[in-house]
MARVOMI-984030 format. One record per residue: residue in three letters; x, y, z of N, C-alpha, C, O in turn. Coordinates in steps of 0.001 Angstrom, whole numbers, padded with zeros to 6 digits. Layout:
<atoms>
ALA;X;Y;Z;X;Y;Z;X;Y;Z;X;Y;Z
...
</atoms>
This chain:
<atoms>
UNK;172099;065511;-255840;173332;066289;-255901;173211;067579;-255096;174148;067972;-254401
UNK;172034;068250;-255191;171841;069493;-254453;171879;069236;-252949;172496;069991;-252198
UNK;171210;068156;-252513;171196;067827;-251084;172600;067516;-250587;172995;067970;-249513
UNK;173357;066743;-251362;174729;066419;-250982;175577;067691;-250881;176385;067844;-249965
UNK;175378;068589;-251833;176151;069836;-251834;175816;070698;-250619;176700;071305;-250014
UNK;174517;070745;-250267;174094;071540;-249113;174679;070969;-247821;175217;071707;-246996
UNK;174570;069656;-247656;175090;069005;-246452;176601;069209;-246347;177112;069554;-245281
UNK;177309;068997;-247453;178766;069174;-247459;179132;070618;-247130;180075;070870;-246380
UNK;178387;071557;-247688;178673;072977;-247455;178476;073342;-245992;179290;074067;-245419
UNK;177397;072848;-245376;177136;073143;-243969;178256;072592;-243083;178733;073272;-242175
UNK;178666;071358;-243360;179740;070734;-242582;181045;071492;-242759;181755;071747;-241785
UNK;181367;071856;-244002;182619;072555;-244287;182630;073952;-243676;183650;074382;-243137
UNK;181508;074664;-243754;181425;076006;-243179;181617;075939;-241660;182314;076769;-241076
UNK;180997;074953;-241039;181120;074782;-239590;182567;074483;-239202;183095;075052;-238246
UNK;183198;073587;-239952;184582;073221;-239654;185525;074394;-239923;186441;074644;-239139
UNK;185304;075121;-241036;186157;076263;-241367;186061;077344;-240302;187069;077948;-239937
UNK;184846;077592;-239798;184659;078586;-238744;185423;078189;-237490;186070;079025;-236859
UNK;185347;076915;-237132;186075;076418;-235965;187574;076558;-236154;188286;076955;-235232
UNK;188062;076231;-237359;189500;076302;-237633;190015;077732;-237594;191123;077978;-237118
UNK;189218;078681;-238092;189636;080080;-238101;189829;080607;-236680;190751;081380;-236419
UNK;188962;080189;-235770;188995;080718;-234410;189822;079879;-233436;189995;080269;-232282
UNK;190336;078727;-233889;191077;077832;-232999;192524;077733;-233458;192804;077208;-234535
UNK;193441;078237;-232639;194854;078297;-233027;195423;076928;-233386;196037;076768;-234442
UNK;195222;075935;-232512;195861;074637;-232733;195271;073893;-233940;195917;073001;-234489
UNK;194060;074253;-234351;193422;073579;-235483;193704;074278;-236804;193656;073651;-237862
UNK;194000;075582;-236746;194167;076365;-237973;195318;075857;-238831;195135;075602;-240021
UNK;196509;075707;-238237;197682;075267;-238987;197502;073916;-239658;197713;073806;-240866
UNK;197113;072867;-238903;196901;071554;-239528;195851;071577;-240639;195969;070841;-241618
UNK;194819;072423;-240491;193789;072509;-241526;194358;073077;-242817;194105;072547;-243900
UNK;195128;074158;-242702;195755;074752;-243886;196704;073756;-244542;196718;073617;-245765
UNK;197496;073063;-243725;198427;072071;-244264;197683;070946;-244978;198109;070497;-246042
UNK;196578;070490;-244400;195791;069428;-245028;195281;069876;-246388;195375;069132;-247365
UNK;194740;071093;-246458;194222;071595;-247730;195327;071712;-248775;195124;071369;-249939
UNK;196493;072193;-248359;197590;072391;-249312;198148;071055;-249789;198321;070852;-250990
UNK;198431;070145;-248865;198987;068840;-249253;198010;068077;-250130;198405;067517;-251153
UNK;196744;068049;-249746;195741;067334;-250541;195529;068010;-251884;195393;067338;-252907
UNK;195499;069346;-251884;195348;070078;-253141;196506;069829;-254088;196308;069650;-255289
UNK;197721;069818;-253543;198894;069516;-254374;198826;068101;-254928;199124;067870;-256100
UNK;198433;067155;-254080;198323;065767;-254534;197315;065656;-255672;197580;064985;-256669
UNK;196177;066299;-255536;195157;066251;-256588;195657;066903;-257868;195432;066387;-258963
UNK;196344;068051;-257727;196847;068743;-258912;197882;067901;-259650;197791;067724;-260864
UNK;198865;067383;-258918;199920;066604;-259568;199389;065280;-260120;199858;064817;-261160
UNK;198424;064669;-259443;197815;063443;-259966;197065;063728;-261253;197135;062953;-262206
UNK;196357;064828;-261277;195629;065248;-262470;196583;065437;-263653;196283;065028;-264775
UNK;197722;066054;-263392;198716;066295;-264446;199369;064985;-264885;199581;064757;-266076
UNK;199686;064129;-263915;200290;062834;-264249;199375;062003;-265142;199845;061350;-266074
UNK;198088;062022;-264867;197135;061262;-265679;197061;061770;-267105;196586;061070;-267999
UNK;197530;062978;-267313;197596;063536;-268667;198846;063065;-269402;198992;063291;-270603
UNK;199756;062402;-268665;200961;061857;-269288;202191;062730;-269155;203190;062498;-269836
UNK;202135;063740;-268281;203281;064630;-268088;204151;064086;-266955;203655;063793;-265868
UNK;205445;063954;-267218;206382;063434;-266219;206786;064543;-265249;207435;065516;-265633
UNK;206397;064382;-264000;206745;065352;-262962;207262;064597;-261737;207138;063376;-261644
UNK;207840;065346;-260805;208250;064776;-259527;207164;065128;-258512;207253;066127;-257799
UNK;206136;064278;-258466;204951;064558;-257646;205299;064788;-256187;204942;065820;-255618
UNK;205991;063836;-255577;206219;063914;-254136;207272;064959;-253768;207259;065493;-252659
UNK;208177;065247;-254691;209087;066375;-254479;208288;067670;-254458;208501;068520;-253594
UNK;207371;067821;-255404;206534;069019;-255461;205680;069175;-254214;205532;070280;-253693
UNK;205113;068066;-253731;204295;068123;-252515;205153;068502;-251316;204751;069319;-250487
UNK;206347;067899;-251229;207241;068196;-250114;207681;069650;-250105;207639;070312;-249068
UNK;208104;070146;-251261;208543;071537;-251344;207374;072481;-251101;207530;073534;-250483
UNK;206205;072093;-251592;205028;072929;-251380;204595;072994;-249937;204004;073987;-249514
UNK;204875;071965;-249178;204516;071935;-247755;205422;072849;-246931;205009;073366;-245892
UNK;206654;073047;-247396;207601;073882;-246658;207109;075336;-246586;207348;076022;-245591
UNK;206434;075799;-247624;205982;077193;-247652;205040;077510;-246490;205335;078418;-245714
UNK;203913;076795;-246337;203033;077118;-245201;203683;076855;-243853;203422;077582;-242895
UNK;204536;075816;-243758;205204;075538;-242492;206122;076688;-242086;206167;077071;-240917
UNK;206849;077230;-243051;207772;078327;-242745;207015;079578;-242315;207498;080342;-241480
UNK;205825;079790;-242886;205018;080951;-242488;204410;080729;-241113;204384;081639;-240284
UNK;203919;079515;-240872;203316;079206;-239570;204313;079369;-238430;203958;079840;-237349
UNK;205570;078975;-238675;206588;079041;-237631;207459;080297;-237737;208494;080410;-237080
UNK;207013;081240;-238583;207677;082549;-238720;209155;082408;-239088;209997;083162;-238599
UNK;209465;081436;-239956;210853;081254;-240380;211068;081998;-241688;210477;081654;-242712
UNK;211919;083022;-241648;212252;083779;-242851;213767;083938;-242912;214358;084741;-242189
UNK;214374;083155;-243788;215832;083166;-243898;216323;084529;-244383;217335;085036;-243899
UNK;215608;085119;-245335;215916;086452;-245845;214600;087203;-246021;213522;086627;-245880
UNK;214701;088508;-246333;213484;089293;-246572;212712;088754;-247784;211486;088849;-247841
UNK;213425;088205;-248722;212797;087666;-249939;212969;086150;-249975;213334;085583;-251005
UNK;212704;085500;-248844;212966;084067;-248728;212142;083260;-249723;212575;082188;-250145
UNK;210969;083745;-250108;210130;082979;-251027;210787;082850;-252398;210710;081801;-253039
UNK;211441;083936;-252843;212155;083886;-254118;213340;082926;-254027;213619;082188;-254971
UNK;214039;082940;-252884;215140;082013;-252678;214637;080577;-252702;215272;079701;-253289
UNK;213511;080338;-252073;212924;079003;-252036;212576;078524;-253440;212841;077374;-253788
UNK;211987;079397;-254244;211621;079033;-255619;212868;078723;-256433;212883;077784;-257229
UNK;213914;079519;-256229;215174;079277;-256939;215758;077924;-256565;216202;077183;-257441
UNK;215765;077586;-255262;216284;076308;-254814;215455;075142;-255364;216008;074119;-255769
UNK;214145;075301;-255377;213274;074260;-255920;213588;074023;-257391;213635;072883;-257851
UNK;213801;075114;-258123;214121;074999;-259548;215455;074292;-259753;215582;073441;-260633
UNK;216446;074643;-258943;217762;074010;-259061;217688;072512;-258764;218289;071708;-259477
UNK;216962;072137;-257725;216816;070724;-257382;216111;069962;-258501;216485;068834;-258822
UNK;215102;070576;-259087;214382;069918;-260181;215301;069683;-261383;215258;068622;-262005
UNK;216121;070668;-261699;217045;070517;-262828;218053;069414;-262541;218352;068603;-263417
UNK;218585;069379;-261309;219535;068331;-260944;218894;066952;-261055;219527;066012;-261534
UNK;217639;066823;-260614;216954;065531;-260701;216675;065144;-262151;216627;063959;-262482
UNK;216493;066133;-263006;216277;065836;-264427;217536;065253;-265064;217446;064475;-266014
UNK;218710;065626;-264547;219969;065082;-265080;220030;063558;-264917;220702;062870;-265686
UNK;219318;063039;-263903;219368;061603;-263612;218447;060794;-264526;218533;059567;-264557
UNK;217578;061461;-265261;216674;060742;-266141;217406;060252;-267393;218358;060877;-267858
UNK;216948;059140;-267916;217566;058580;-269115;217168;059345;-270371;217912;059384;-271351
UNK;215984;059951;-270329;215504;060709;-271483;215342;062177;-271097;215012;062504;-269957
UNK;215582;063051;-272072;215467;064485;-271810;214158;065062;-272334;213881;066243;-272125
UNK;213357;064259;-273004;212093;064760;-273544;211132;065110;-272412;211029;064382;-271425
UNK;210446;066209;-272562;209475;066647;-271559;210069;067359;-270360;209371;067630;-269384
UNK;211392;067671;-270432;212056;068297;-269296;211445;069664;-268965;211123;069938;-267809
UNK;211289;070505;-269966;210777;071859;-269743;209361;071817;-269180;209038;072538;-268236
UNK;208525;070970;-269765;207132;070878;-269306;207082;070348;-267873;206344;070876;-267041
UNK;207864;069306;-267583;207854;068710;-266254;208278;069693;-265174;207628;069801;-264134
UNK;209385;070419;-265426;209865;071396;-264457;208857;072531;-264293;208548;072946;-263176
UNK;208354;073023;-265413;207423;074162;-265368;206150;073818;-264616;205671;074606;-263801
UNK;205602;072638;-264890;204357;072242;-264232;204564;072034;-262736;203698;072394;-261938
UNK;205701;071459;-262346;205977;071244;-260925;206087;072572;-260181;205501;072736;-259110
UNK;206837;073521;-260748;206972;074840;-260129;205618;075539;-260087;205265;076166;-259088
UNK;204863;075426;-261178;203544;076052;-261229;202629;075506;-260135;201918;076270;-259483
UNK;202644;074199;-259932;201809;073586;-258901;202151;074106;-257514;201264;074377;-256705
UNK;203462;074244;-257242;203904;074758;-255939;203405;076183;-255732;202908;076527;-254660
UNK;203541;077003;-256761;203096;078397;-256656;201578;078492;-256580;201030;079177;-255717
UNK;200912;077801;-257485;199461;077903;-257635;198712;077412;-256398;197784;078077;-255935
UNK;199096;076278;-255866;198380;075714;-254721;199002;076150;-253392;198325;076742;-252551
UNK;200292;075856;-253209;200920;076063;-251896;201133;077532;-251565;200737;077988;-250492
UNK;201744;078270;-252462;202079;079666;-252153;200821;080524;-252077;200644;081284;-251125
UNK;199948;080406;-253076;198742;081236;-253098;197861;080970;-251878;197363;081912;-251262
UNK;197662;079701;-251522;196778;079380;-250402;197410;079782;-249067;196704;080043;-248093
UNK;198744;079830;-249030;199438;080202;-247796;199206;081656;-247401;199505;082046;-246272
UNK;198678;082457;-248316;198382;083843;-247962;197274;083928;-246915;197133;084955;-246250
UNK;196487;082864;-246760;195494;082844;-245690;196173;082881;-244323;195653;083468;-243375
UNK;197346;082245;-244236;198106;082277;-242977;198614;083696;-242727;198537;084194;-241603
UNK;199127;084343;-243762;199637;085709;-243617;198521;086659;-243200;198739;087568;-242399
UNK;197334;086446;-243742;196193;087294;-243391;195847;087119;-241917;195558;088093;-241222
UNK;195875;085884;-241444;195522;085628;-240040;196542;086231;-239081;196198;086546;-237942
UNK;197788;086399;-239517;198821;086957;-238661;198841;088490;-238681;199629;089104;-237962
UNK;197983;089109;-239495;197868;090560;-239478;197123;091003;-238211;196445;090184;-237590
UNK;197234;092283;-237811;196416;092775;-236696;194930;092533;-236985;194460;092792;-238093
UNK;194203;092043;-235998;192783;091674;-236187;192631;090641;-237301;191658;090652;-238054
UNK;193613;089752;-237385;193665;088810;-238505;192508;087829;-238564;192120;087410;-239655
UNK;191950;087453;-237427;190850;086490;-237447;189648;087067;-238192;189023;086385;-239004
UNK;189332;088333;-237907;188228;088983;-238613;188514;089155;-240100;187627;088986;-240936
UNK;189762;089493;-240421;190151;089657;-241826;190067;088332;-242571;189577;088266;-243699
UNK;190552;087280;-241925;190513;085962;-242548;189074;085502;-242773;188727;084998;-243841
UNK;188244;085688;-241741;186838;085327;-241901;186174;086110;-243012;185308;085587;-243714
UNK;186577;087371;-243179;185981;088217;-244221;186321;087727;-245621;185440;087611;-246473
UNK;187603;087439;-245861;187983;087016;-247215;187370;085667;-247565;186994;085434;-248714
UNK;187269;084779;-246581;186627;083486;-246832;185141;083679;-247122;184595;083061;-248036
UNK;184496;084531;-246345;183073;084782;-246522;182782;085422;-247882;181880;084988;-248598
UNK;183545;086448;-248229;183334;087143;-249504;183540;086190;-250680;182794;086217;-251658
UNK;184565;085349;-250565;184886;084423;-251656;183873;083297;-251778;183374;083017;-252868
UNK;183569;082651;-250655;182696;081473;-250718;181234;081847;-250947;180487;081056;-251524
UNK;180808;083034;-250510;179456;083469;-250832;179326;083745;-252325;178234;083655;-252887
UNK;180437;084079;-252959;180440;084187;-254418;180098;082837;-255038;179258;082745;-255932
UNK;180760;081795;-254550;180486;080442;-255053;179025;080055;-254828;178359;079521;-255714
UNK;178546;080343;-253609;177167;079977;-253268;176175;080769;-254108;175207;080212;-254625
UNK;176417;082070;-254244;175520;082910;-255035;175487;082501;-256492;174421;082454;-257106
UNK;176654;082204;-257047;176725;081778;-258449;175967;080471;-258656;175284;080291;-259664
UNK;176093;079569;-257699;175411;078268;-257822;173902;078424;-257690;173149;077873;-258493
UNK;173452;079179;-256676;172017;079331;-256440;171331;080076;-257589;170307;079628;-258104
UNK;171900;081208;-257982;171297;082007;-259063;171423;081290;-260401;170492;081289;-261207
UNK;172585;080678;-260628;172802;079981;-261893;171885;078792;-262082;171342;078583;-263166
UNK;171710;078004;-261015;170848;076817;-261117;169380;077190;-261272;168601;076421;-261835
UNK;168995;078369;-260774;167591;078791;-260846;167291;079625;-262085;166257;079431;-262723
UNK;168171;080542;-262428;167884;081482;-263510;168860;081388;-264683;168678;082068;-265693
UNK;169891;080552;-264558;170916;080505;-265592;170419;080024;-266939;169903;078914;-267058
UNK;170576;080859;-267951;170178;080504;-269315;171274;080810;-270338;171371;080150;-271372
UNK;172092;081812;-270040;173114;082245;-270992;174462;081638;-270617;174985;081947;-269546
UNK;175041;080786;-271459;176344;080177;-271131;177423;081236;-270945;177508;082194;-271714
UNK;178242;081055;-269921;179330;081994;-269664;180541;081662;-270515;180983;082486;-271315
UNK;181076;080475;-270351;182207;079985;-271141;182013;078493;-271370;182630;077681;-270681
UNK;181169;078118;-272324;180854;076700;-272528;182060;075841;-272854;182057;074645;-272560
UNK;183101;076426;-273462;184300;075650;-273788;185058;075251;-272532;185722;074215;-272500
UNK;184955;076088;-271488;185677;075850;-270244;184816;075120;-269234;185240;074117;-268660
UNK;183608;075618;-269014;182695;075029;-268026;181262;075172;-268537;180659;076235;-268385
UNK;180710;074121;-269139;179407;074204;-269791;178254;074603;-268875;177278;075189;-269344
UNK;178342;074300;-267584;177228;074550;-266674;177205;075970;-266101;176194;076385;-265533
UNK;178296;076714;-266242;178331;078067;-265691;177605;079030;-266629;177714;078935;-267851
UNK;176859;079961;-266025;176054;080895;-266808;176399;082336;-266462;176983;082617;-265415
UNK;176030;083236;-267353;176228;084667;-267116;175411;085114;-265917;175874;085902;-265092
UNK;174188;084600;-265831;173326;084957;-264701;173940;084518;-263372;173890;085251;-262384
UNK;174514;083323;-263359;175177;082836;-262150;176381;083684;-261787;176614;083967;-260611
UNK;177153;084094;-262798;178322;084938;-262550;177906;086280;-261953;178555;086781;-261034
UNK;176831;086859;-262470;176327;088130;-261936;175841;087939;-260496;176092;088776;-259629
UNK;175140;086821;-260252;174668;086530;-258904;175803;086389;-257923;175737;086930;-256819
UNK;176853;085666;-258304;178011;085508;-257443;178691;086836;-257162;179111;087101;-256035
UNK;178798;087669;-258188;179414;088994;-258044;178637;089844;-257041;179233;090485;-256175
UNK;177319;089850;-257156;176479;090634;-256239;176609;090112;-254812;176688;090899;-253869
UNK;176632;088789;-254648;176800;088203;-253316;178117;088642;-252687;178172;088918;-251489
UNK;179189;088709;-253498;180490;089130;-252973;180466;090584;-252518;180993;090920;-251458
UNK;179849;091444;-253327;179775;092870;-252984;178977;093074;-251694;179398;093818;-250808
UNK;177825;092411;-251596;176988;092538;-250406;177683;091989;-249165;177587;092571;-248085
UNK;178383;090867;-249322;179076;090283;-248171;180247;091153;-247730;180549;091217;-246538
UNK;180914;091825;-248672;182006;092738;-248317;181468;093907;-247493;182076;094301;-246498
UNK;180333;094457;-247908;179718;095552;-247161;179260;095081;-245781;179293;095841;-244814
UNK;178830;093812;-245701;178369;093253;-244426;179531;093006;-243459;179313;092840;-242259
UNK;180760;092980;-243976;181939;092718;-243141;182578;093998;-242605;183727;093982;-242163
UNK;181848;095090;-242642;182405;096389;-242246;182994;096383;-240841;184004;097040;-240588
UNK;182371;095647;-239928;182865;095630;-238552;184195;094898;-238417;184896;095076;-237421
UNK;184558;094069;-239414;185817;093327;-239379;186898;093956;-240254;188085;093681;-240074
UNK;186490;094798;-241199;187438;095412;-242125;187542;096904;-241834;186559;097627;-241996
UNK;188715;097384;-241406;188879;098805;-241061;189030;099676;-242303;190064;100313;-242505
UNK;187987;099696;-243132;188041;100393;-244405;186762;101201;-244615;185733;100930;-243997
UNK;186846;102185;-245486;185669;102978;-245833;184722;102149;-246694;185087;101085;-247195
UNK;183506;102652;-246857;182524;101957;-247683;182999;101827;-249132;182701;100841;-249805
UNK;183740;102831;-249602;184259;102778;-250966;185243;101621;-251113;185194;100874;-252090
UNK;186138;101477;-250133;187096;100372;-250179;186384;099025;-250058;186758;098062;-250728
UNK;185373;098955;-249217;184614;097707;-249081;183940;097350;-250400;183912;096187;-250804
UNK;183405;098357;-251053;182773;098131;-252355;183798;097643;-253378;183530;096719;-254145
UNK;184969;098271;-253381;186028;097870;-254314;186514;096450;-254025;186739;095667;-254948
UNK;186675;096121;-252742;187103;094769;-252375;186061;093744;-252817;186409;092699;-253367
UNK;184783;094043;-252579;183731;093126;-252995;183727;092904;-254495;183554;091778;-254960
UNK;183917;093976;-255254;183939;093866;-256718;185176;093116;-257187;185096;092258;-258066
UNK;186322;093447;-256595;187581;092815;-256997;187574;091320;-256695;187888;090502;-257560
UNK;187214;090970;-255464;187189;089556;-255100;186054;088821;-255806;186155;087625;-256079
UNK;184975;089545;-256098;183877;088926;-256836;184290;088467;-258218;183811;087445;-258710
UNK;185180;089221;-258845;185708;088832;-260164;186778;087760;-260027;186780;086778;-260770
UNK;187693;087949;-259069;188809;087016;-258910;188351;085632;-258476;188921;084629;-258908
UNK;187330;085562;-257630;186822;084260;-257193;186344;083444;-258384;186586;082240;-258460
UNK;185664;084107;-259310;185164;083392;-260479;186288;083066;-261463;186242;082045;-262149
UNK;187289;083930;-261528;188458;083609;-262360;189200;082395;-261806;189677;081554;-262567
UNK;189295;082308;-260482;189935;081150;-259874;189184;079866;-260174;189785;078834;-260471
UNK;187868;079941;-260095;187035;078778;-260400;187170;078382;-261862;187327;077204;-262181
UNK;187108;079365;-262745;187215;079091;-264182;188606;078579;-264552;188742;077743;-265445
UNK;189637;079077;-263871;191003;078630;-264161;191161;077148;-263868;191750;076408;-264656
UNK;190622;076714;-262712;190720;075289;-262393;189871;074464;-263351;190254;073354;-263724
UNK;188714;075001;-263755;187876;074300;-264736;188618;074140;-266059;188500;073108;-266721
UNK;189379;075159;-266442;190162;075088;-267670;191211;073985;-267591;191421;073250;-268556
UNK;191874;073873;-266428;192882;072823;-266249;192240;071436;-266237;192782;070493;-266815
UNK;191095;071313;-265584;190404;070023;-265553;189936;069633;-266940;189993;068460;-267309
UNK;189474;070604;-267711;189049;070315;-269079;190235;069841;-269922;190097;068943;-270753
UNK;191396;070453;-269700;192602;070037;-270418;192976;068606;-270058;193442;067845;-270906
UNK;192764;068238;-268766;193081;066878;-268308;191925;065904;-268512;192030;064721;-268191
UNK;190816;066424;-269052;189637;065609;-269373;189044;064918;-268141;188738;063726;-268168
UNK;188889;065688;-267067;188236;065179;-265870;187189;066194;-265427;187269;067371;-265776
UNK;186205;065731;-264656;185133;066616;-264177;185484;067231;-262831;185273;068426;-262620
UNK;186018;066426;-261920;186399;066907;-260595;187846;066526;-260310;188356;065544;-260848
UNK;188506;067317;-259452;189897;067007;-259117;189991;065740;-258275;191030;065079;-258254
UNK;188902;065400;-257579;188806;064163;-256793;187326;063977;-256434;186470;064746;-256871
UNK;187043;062947;-255633;185650;062689;-255248;185533;062446;-253742;184813;061548;-253306
UNK;186233;063239;-252968;186240;063013;-251524;185189;063848;-250794;184866;063558;-249642
UNK;184646;064891;-251453;183614;065732;-250829;182315;065558;-251610;182233;066025;-252746
UNK;181303;064910;-251052;180043;064667;-251772;179412;065964;-252283;179244;066925;-251532
UNK;179069;065974;-253558;178414;067123;-254148;179336;068236;-254577;178906;069165;-255261
UNK;180606;068163;-254189;181565;069224;-254530;182724;068686;-255347;183084;069273;-256367
UNK;183312;067587;-254919;184437;067008;-255655;185650;066852;-254768;185605;066157;-253753
UNK;186739;067500;-255154;187983;067388;-254403;188301;068655;-253631;187558;069635;-253681
UNK;189411;068619;-252919;189860;069786;-252162;190197;070935;-253102;189913;072092;-252791
UNK;190795;070633;-254242;191140;071677;-255202;189884;072350;-255743;189883;073551;-256011
UNK;188819;071575;-255902;187543;072154;-256326;186984;073082;-255254;186272;074039;-255563
UNK;187303;072801;-254011;186797;073589;-252896;187556;074906;-252739;186949;075937;-252449
UNK;188869;074883;-252926;189691;076060;-252622;190073;076881;-253843;190750;077899;-253703
UNK;189658;076465;-255047;190138;077123;-256266;189881;078632;-256279;190740;079395;-256720
UNK;188719;079072;-255804;188416;080506;-255821;189284;081272;-254825;189633;082424;-255080
UNK;189634;080661;-253709;190469;081325;-252703;191915;081482;-253159;192629;082343;-252645
UNK;192356;080675;-254104;193737;080740;-254566;194050;082080;-255223;195203;082511;-255236
UNK;193038;082734;-255764;193253;084045;-256379;192880;085186;-255434;193533;086230;-255432
UNK;191835;084990;-254635;191368;086092;-253790;192276;086342;-252590;192477;087495;-252209
UNK;192832;085283;-251982;193644;085451;-250774;194876;086332;-251004;195085;087269;-250234
UNK;195715;086071;-252044;196885;086940;-252244;196509;088384;-252528;197119;089306;-251988
UNK;195498;088586;-253380;195109;089954;-253745;194545;090686;-252537;194836;091867;-252343
UNK;193750;090014;-251728;193203;090613;-250507;194329;091021;-249563;194286;092101;-248972
UNK;195325;090169;-249421;196466;090463;-248543;197211;091711;-249026;197508;092603;-248232
UNK;197510;091772;-250314;198255;092920;-250838;197410;094192;-250807;197936;095285;-250601
UNK;196117;094050;-251008;195227;095216;-250920;195294;095813;-249510;195425;097026;-249342
UNK;195202;094945;-248507;195289;095405;-247127;196656;096003;-246828;196752;096997;-246108
UNK;197714;095411;-247374;199070;095903;-247138;199255;097310;-247708;200035;098102;-247180
UNK;198537;097611;-248782;198674;098906;-249436;197798;099969;-248768;198245;101092;-248531
UNK;196554;099607;-248468;195582;100615;-248050;195321;100655;-246549;194757;101629;-246050
UNK;195725;099602;-245811;195533;099608;-244368;196883;099779;-243700;197707;098865;-243738
UNK;197124;100901;-243102;198415;101200;-242477;198338;101014;-240964;199331;101220;-240265
</atoms>
């Protein structure tokens, strides 16, 4: 398992680096992650017995990154308009069902999936479109994924104290501390790409170090609710696409807003 994880990580890091620096590859890569992540999320929910409109959710979720990639903004608050339209369409489609049971859960879960996977991950596109966006994008990915790597390496070697056994039995306090330290150190190492003071770099490392682990634990909580170990089995040693991007779903939006506030 360790060898598979190492090989998969090396391949993914190499591909991610290429995608970040290559314009024509970046968009399709983000779309692939979002569409596959949505498919895994909705399949996971369906297997739990919740009635949702899977392919409607995937389709609506795909529109978000496409609209950002092609700079289409109908209004200043187009995302809120999009969410409202998605909600209206879902309610109209519910009228066609013979039974009304599970309506609230089905609509809520579909909207949640669109927001959780498609909207949150699309902030990586917004980050890349900022001034010096390639360096910023590489920084947030590095800070986040080194958290995952640090937590795994330290946890597997020194982990003895369970972090949240009800949510994820294999995660340890020692691993969480290791991941946090890796994030802080990697944030400081990204100084040449982030136009911020050392204090801000330290704060970003600490903030993303916590959020990355919350993102991982959040997906673990959902998988535990659905009684599955991995969202899929397409990446040897890691699992599914959702297992790969879960930590970025929380760090990317917060990193974007942090930069919007403190970098003028």
